[in-house]
N, C-alpha and C positions, 0 to 999 in steps of 0.2 A: 503494500499499499504504499508505506515510505515515498518508495523508489517512481512510483506512477506519478504521484500528488508532487513530487520537486523536480519531475520532467515537465510539467508545468509554469515551474515556475516563472522562465524567459522571459511567458508571455505576461506574466502580470505585476514585471517587475519593470515590464518597457510602461507597464503606467504608474509605477507607483511618484515619479515627480507631483501629480495632480490627484491621485487617487489613493497612492499609500496607506493612509490612515484610516479612511474608509475602508477601503480592506484589511485591514489591522483590524479594526474593529469589528468585522462581518464576518472573519472568521474566523477568533478567538471567541466571538458569543457561541458559532458554529461546534468549537472545538469545546466548547464546555458547556453545551446540553448534551442530551443522553447519543447525538449523531457521534459515530464516532473519527477522528481524526486529528493529526497529531499535532501539535502548539509549534512542536520542530520545526517544522515547514513553514511557521508564520513568524515566528519571534524571533527567531535566526536571520534569516536573513533581515528581519527590519532592522537589527541593530547591523547586519551587513551594509548595507546601503546605508543605513544613518552616518554612519562614521568613512562612510568613501563619499560624504557631501552626492548623495542621489536620490531622497526624499523632499519632500517638499519644499523647505526653508533654505535646504543646502546650508545650514547651519549645524552641525554635527552633535554635538549638548543639545539645540534645541528639538531636534529629532528624535531625536534617544529618551530624551523626555515626553515630545506627544505620544511618541510612538509607545510608550509605558503606556500614557492616562491612555490612550482608547483601547488601547488592548486590555490594558486591566476592567473598562469600562465593558468592554464585549464579555469579558469572562462574567462578571459579576450579569449581564443580559443573560447569558447560557446557564449559566447556574441559578437564574429567576427561575427560566424555564421546569429547570430539575424539580425546583422546591415548588412549584403553584403544581406541577402532576403528584407531586407527594403530596401535596395540600388538600387537594380537590380531588384527584381521584381517588389517593389511598392507597394502602396493602393493598385487601384482598386484588382491586386490577390492574395493580400495574405486575405481580408478584405472580396472576393468572395469564396476563395478556401483554407484558412487556418484553416478552423475545419475539412481538411482533413489531418493535421496534426500537431492536438493536435496546433492550437491557434485561441483560443473561440474567437469571435464579441466581445463580451460587454468587456472581459476581452481586443484587443486593441485598443477597443475605450476609455478605459481611461486609458491604458499609451499614447491614442494617448493626449489626453486632460490635461495631467499632463505635459507633455512635450510642448506644445504649451502653455499653463500658464506659468511655469517657467524655460526652456529652458532648455542649455547645464546639468545644476545641478541636474540635474533629473536621467541623467544616473550616478550618485555618488548618491543620496539621496536614491533613490529605490532600487541600491542594498542593502540595509537595510528592505525592506518592501514587507512579504512575497507578493504572487501570482503574481505581480507584477516587480518583483526581475528581473526574467528574460527578462520580455517580454519589457521591456524599451527601448533595445537597437535595434527594432524594428524601435517604430517614430523616432529614433535617423537617422537610417538608410534612413528616410521618407524625414529627412530636410536635409540631404547632411550634417551633423554633421561636418566638420572638426575631420579627422580619428582623427589625434594628442592629443585635446581635447575627444576624446571620447575614446579611447586607455589610457591618464592618470584619470578621473574621474571615466573612471571603473574597473581600476585599483585599485584606490585609498577605492573605494565602496567597490568595491568583497575582497580584504586584510582587510578591517577590520570589514570585515561578520565573513570572516575565522579565522581570529583572534576569535574572541569573540567566535564561536562552539570550536576551537582546545581547546580556554582556560576551560569552560567549563567542555568540556573529561580530557585535563591534571590534573582540579579538582577532577576528581571523579579516577584518575587513582592514582595520591596519597590520597585519602582519602579512596576510595571503595578498598578489599580485592575479595571479588566475585559476579561478575556480569557476567551477560550476557548479548549477544551485544544489545538483545530485550529490557534487562532491563537498560539500559546503553543509549541508543539512546532516549527511552522514556523518562526517568529519568533528562536526559542533556535538551531535547528539554524542557520540564516542567517546566526545573530552568531560561532556554532562555526566557519563557512566565512573567512567574513572574517577572523578571526584566523587561522587552522589555521599561520599563517607564523611564529607568537611560539608557538604551544604548539608546532609541528618545531624552533626552535632551544632552545626549552627541554628536549628530548626527544635534540638532537643534544651537547649539553652535558651532560649526563647519563652518554651514551654514550660520551664524552669520558675525561668521569673516571675512568668505571668504565674504558676500554680502557686509561690509565694506570695505574689501578692494579693490572688483572690484568699489566704490563709490569713493573709493579715487584716486581708477587710471584714472577712468574717467575725474575727475574733473583735474587732473594734466595733462591729453592728451587736455580739453578744454581752459588750459590758455594758 
């Protein structure tokens, strides 16, 4: 699938100076919904183009900032679709009919188990976990998680993931002169995989700080 999508990037790259941010928003909304679509195909090339001055403004840092903003907003919109599906259609419907629109029962069960175990914070943490990244919004809908908390945690998690991918694309944009888009996405994805331990460590630190702050706040309320 990655190869098939990457092979069409030349066409979309030609549209980047005018429609780049709209494309980033659209495809990240698709990626974050129930439709299987790899975020690496969107944000890594966005970073690559931004740091080569080939997006809308021609300013690398401005383009990078806007790409993160539009990508994260798209991710939130796509996640909101999944949240709505969980909230309005409910567990019985999605467990029975989800297979007809890319929602595998085992994946749903795994996502729901994680949400039950760890609560709202999973909507942040799981944005950086492959496969579960999109689906975790559905059990948040099942549980009727407060919308503002869902939006906050989803935005933070999606923003962090998009930043990682954009930085990888930016690194290749600075370091490499001649790469096909397939090579860019393949090598970028491999680089993320090789350094995923560091990403996970940073994520664990964030969660630990959040848990500590929550515990302190709860003790303050009890007093």
